[in-house]
Residue, then its C-alpha position, 0 to 999 in steps of 0.5 A: m665194118s668187115i668186108m666179105m671177100e668173094l672167093k672162087i674155087v676151080a676144082a678139076v676131077v679126072v674120073k676113072a672110066e668105069y665110074q664115069e656114069e655113076l659119078e656124074k649122078v654124084f656131081h649132079n647131086v652135089v651141084d643141086g645141094t650146093h645151089t641151096e646154100e646160102g653162102n654160094i653165089s654159083y656152082e657149075l659143073h663142066q666137062d672137058i671137050k678133049n677129055p670127057l673124063k675130066y670134070t671142073f667145078i667152077e664155084v663162086w662163094k660169098s666168103q671163106a666161112a661159106i666154103d667152110s660151111h659148104n665143106e661141112s654139108a651132108h651133100f658135100k661130105a657124101f660127094v667126098s665119100a663117093i669119089e674115093g677110089k674112083i678118080d685118077s686126080l683132083t685139084v682144087d684152086v681157091m682164088k680171089k679177084i685182084y683186078 
């Protein structure tokens, strides 16, 4: 019996100010699309209080396979294409719970 390991992703995006309004719509679309994915447990978008240009996605997935499937989805590919050249930074951390 194989045990599925739940994984969490914290992805922080700092957008360029002139694209903020446009990218917020893009972010909403990827969140809405991801909520329909079978392997997704939760997918939330947060905005930094001190730096409103910084957005953080906090994601919970059933498995690495679910993340791989998400990365191939149309809504995620549209997100990746839409942010190109319009952000200052992107960091993505994939984590597992150990305690």
